[in-house]
C-alpha positions in Angstrom: 39.9 -81.5 13.0 37.8 -83.0 10.3 38.6 -86.3 8.6 38.1 -87.2 4.9 39.5 -88.6 1.7 41.1 -86.8 -1.2 38.6 -87.2 -4.0 40.7 -85.4 -6.6 43.9 -83.4 -6.7 45.7 -82.0 -9.7 49.3 -81.2 -8.6 50.1 -79.3 -11.8 47.3 -76.9 -11.2 47.6 -77.0 -7.4 44.1 -77.7 -6.3 41.6 -80.4 -5.6 38.7 -81.6 -3.5 38.4 -83.5 -0.2 35.3 -85.5 0.6 34.6 -85.2 4.3 33.4 -88.2 6.4 30.1 -86.4 6.8 29.6 -86.5 3.0 30.4 -82.9 2.2 33.1 -81.9 -0.3 35.6 -79.1 0.2 38.0 -77.3 -2.1 41.7 -77.5 -1.2 44.5 -75.4 -2.7 48.1 -76.5 -2.6 48.9 -73.7 -0.2 46.6 -75.4 2.3 48.6 -78.7 2.3 51.0 -79.7 5.0 51.8 -83.0 3.2 51.8 -84.1 -0.4 48.5 -85.8 -1.2 47.1 -88.0 -3.9 43.6 -89.2 -4.8 42.4 -91.7 -2.2 44.6 -90.5 0.6 43.0 -90.3 4.1 43.5 -86.9 5.6 42.7 -84.6 8.5 42.0 -80.9 7.9 40.5 -77.7 9.2 38.1 -75.4 7.4 38.2 -71.6 6.8 36.1 -69.3 4.7 37.5 -68.7 1.2 36.3 -66.6 -1.8 33.7 -69.2 -2.8 32.8 -70.9 0.5 34.6 -73.1 3.0 38.1 -74.4 2.0 40.2 -77.1 3.6 43.6 -76.1 5.1 46.2 -77.6 7.3 45.6 -80.8 5.3 47.7 -83.7 6.7 47.9 -87.4 5.8 46.6 -89.8 8.3 49.3 -92.3 9.3 47.8 -95.6 10.3 
């Protein structure tokens, strides 16, 4: 599992981006979420190949 922060998420359009702790950014679609997310949330996620590169999926909030 990778860790990162939700950089942007538009709930009306159903997509956004997660900035990984390694500095890379990944696209996330609402279908890849396991929890509701907002900008600034810390999350864990997995990656899989999408139409335009790697996408985040199984995105879950990190509960401290």
